[in-house]
C-alpha positions as CSV (number, residue, x, y, z in Angstrom):
1,M,-9.6,4.8,39.1
2,Q,-10.7,2.3,36.4
3,A,-8.6,-0.8,35.0
4,V,-10.4,-2.1,31.8
5,V,-8.2,-5.1,29.3
6,K,-10.3,-5.6,26.4
7,T,-8.9,-8.2,23.5
8,H,-10.6,-10.9,21.7
9,H,-12.0,-12.8,24.6
10,I,-11.9,-11.1,27.7
11,E,-12.7,-8.5,28.6
12,I,-12.0,-7.0,32.6
13,K,-13.1,-4.5,34.8
14,A,-11.8,-3.2,38.2
15,R,-13.1,0.1,40.2
16,G,-11.0,1.2,43.2
17,S,-7.7,1.5,44.5
18,L,-5.7,-1.4,42.7
19,P,-2.3,-2.5,44.1
20,R,0.7,-1.9,41.9
21,K,1.1,-5.4,42.1
22,I,-2.2,-6.2,40.0
23,I,-1.5,-2.9,37.5
24,K,2.1,-4.2,37.1
25,F,0.6,-8.1,36.2
26,F,-2.1,-6.5,33.6
27,Q,0.3,-4.3,31.9
28,N,3.0,-7.0,31.7
29,E,0.1,-9.7,30.3
30,Y,-2.2,-7.4,28.5
31,G,0.7,-4.9,27.2
32,S,-1.3,-2.2,24.9
33,D,-4.6,-4.1,25.6
34,F,-4.3,-2.6,29.0
35,K,-5.5,0.8,29.5
36,I,-6.4,3.0,32.8
37,L,-9.2,4.9,32.9
38,N,-9.4,7.8,35.6
39,E,-12.6,8.5,37.1
40,T,-13.2,11.2,34.6
41,S,-13.0,9.1,31.6
42,E,-16.2,7.4,31.9
43,S,-17.7,11.1,31.1
44,E,-15.8,10.3,27.8
45,F,-18.0,8.0,26.9
46,L,-21.5,8.8,24.9
47,D,-24.5,6.7,25.1
48,V,-24.7,5.8,21.6
49,T,-28.7,6.5,21.7
50,E,-27.7,10.2,22.1
51,S,-25.1,10.3,19.0
52,N,-26.0,11.8,15.8
53,W,-24.8,8.5,14.1
54,Y,-27.5,6.3,16.1
55,K,-30.6,9.7,15.8
56,K,-29.6,9.4,11.6
57,T,-29.9,5.7,11.3
58,K,-33.3,5.3,13.3
59,K,-34.8,7.9,11.2
60,V,-34.3,5.4,8.1
61,M,-35.0,2.6,9.7
62,N,-38.2,0.7,8.6
63,P,-40.0,-2.8,10.3
64,G,-38.4,-4.6,7.8
65,D,-35.1,-3.7,8.7
66,Y,-35.9,-4.4,12.6
67,L,-37.2,-7.9,11.6
68,R,-33.9,-8.6,9.6
69,I,-31.9,-7.7,12.6
70,Y,-33.7,-9.2,15.3
71,R,-33.7,-12.0,13.4
72,E,-30.1,-12.8,12.5
73,N,-29.0,-11.5,16.2
74,N,-31.4,-14.7,16.6
75,Q,-29.8,-16.7,14.6
76,I,-32.9,-17.8,13.1
77,S,-33.1,-18.7,9.3
78,Q,-36.1,-17.2,7.5
79,A,-37.2,-20.5,6.8
80,K,-37.1,-21.0,10.6
81,L,-38.9,-17.8,11.3
82,G,-41.8,-18.7,9.0
83,S,-42.7,-21.9,10.2
84,L,-42.5,-19.7,13.9
85,L,-45.0,-17.5,12.2
86,Q,-47.5,-20.8,11.4
87,G,-47.7,-21.0,8.0
88,F,-45.4,-18.3,6.5
89,S,-42.8,-19.2,3.4
90,R,-39.1,-17.8,3.2
91,Q,-40.2,-16.0,0.6
92,N,-42.9,-14.4,2.2
93,V,-40.2,-13.7,5.7
94,S,-38.2,-12.0,2.8
95,E,-40.9,-9.6,0.9
96,M,-41.3,-8.4,4.5
97,E,-37.7,-7.7,5.6
98,K,-37.1,-5.9,1.9
99,G,-40.7,-4.1,2.7
100,K,-42.6,-5.5,-0.3
101,R,-45.1,-7.0,1.9
102,G,-46.2,-5.1,5.0
103,I,-46.4,-6.4,7.9
104,S,-50.0,-6.8,10.0
105,K,-51.1,-6.0,13.1
106,E,-51.3,-9.7,13.9
107,T,-47.8,-10.9,12.7
108,A,-46.6,-7.5,14.5
109,K,-47.6,-9.2,17.9
110,K,-46.4,-12.5,17.3
111,L,-43.0,-11.5,15.7
112,A,-43.1,-8.8,19.4
113,K,-43.3,-12.1,21.6
114,I,-41.1,-14.3,19.4
115,F,-38.3,-11.6,19.5
116,D,-39.2,-10.1,23.1
117,K,-39.7,-6.4,21.4
118,P,-42.1,-3.5,21.4
119,V,-45.4,-4.7,19.0
120,D,-44.1,-0.9,17.2
121,K,-40.7,-1.6,16.0
122,F,-42.9,-4.2,13.3
123,L,-45.5,-1.8,12.2
């Protein structure tokens, strides 16, 4: 048995045979946010990389899209990224993200190092 609680602030996962007392506590504490999944329920989850949505989205992604996503996920402004790239302006970063300016191999190597991602994401 797998018990899962997901709320805005907490996620608890417990596996194995849970005592009824603990199950009751979670039901009282979390109400409808508390779910008990059977062992077979895990197989119902799909690896997102295997979904049609992911495959379609990946086909239309370009290096600028990856650059913007990684930059935003790391909460780095375009200006800050420009300075990390040593001499790029905010406008240059913006144009790379929009696909109006290409990303050179040297810049791709720097981006890969900054974001700890494969170089090919930026080429």
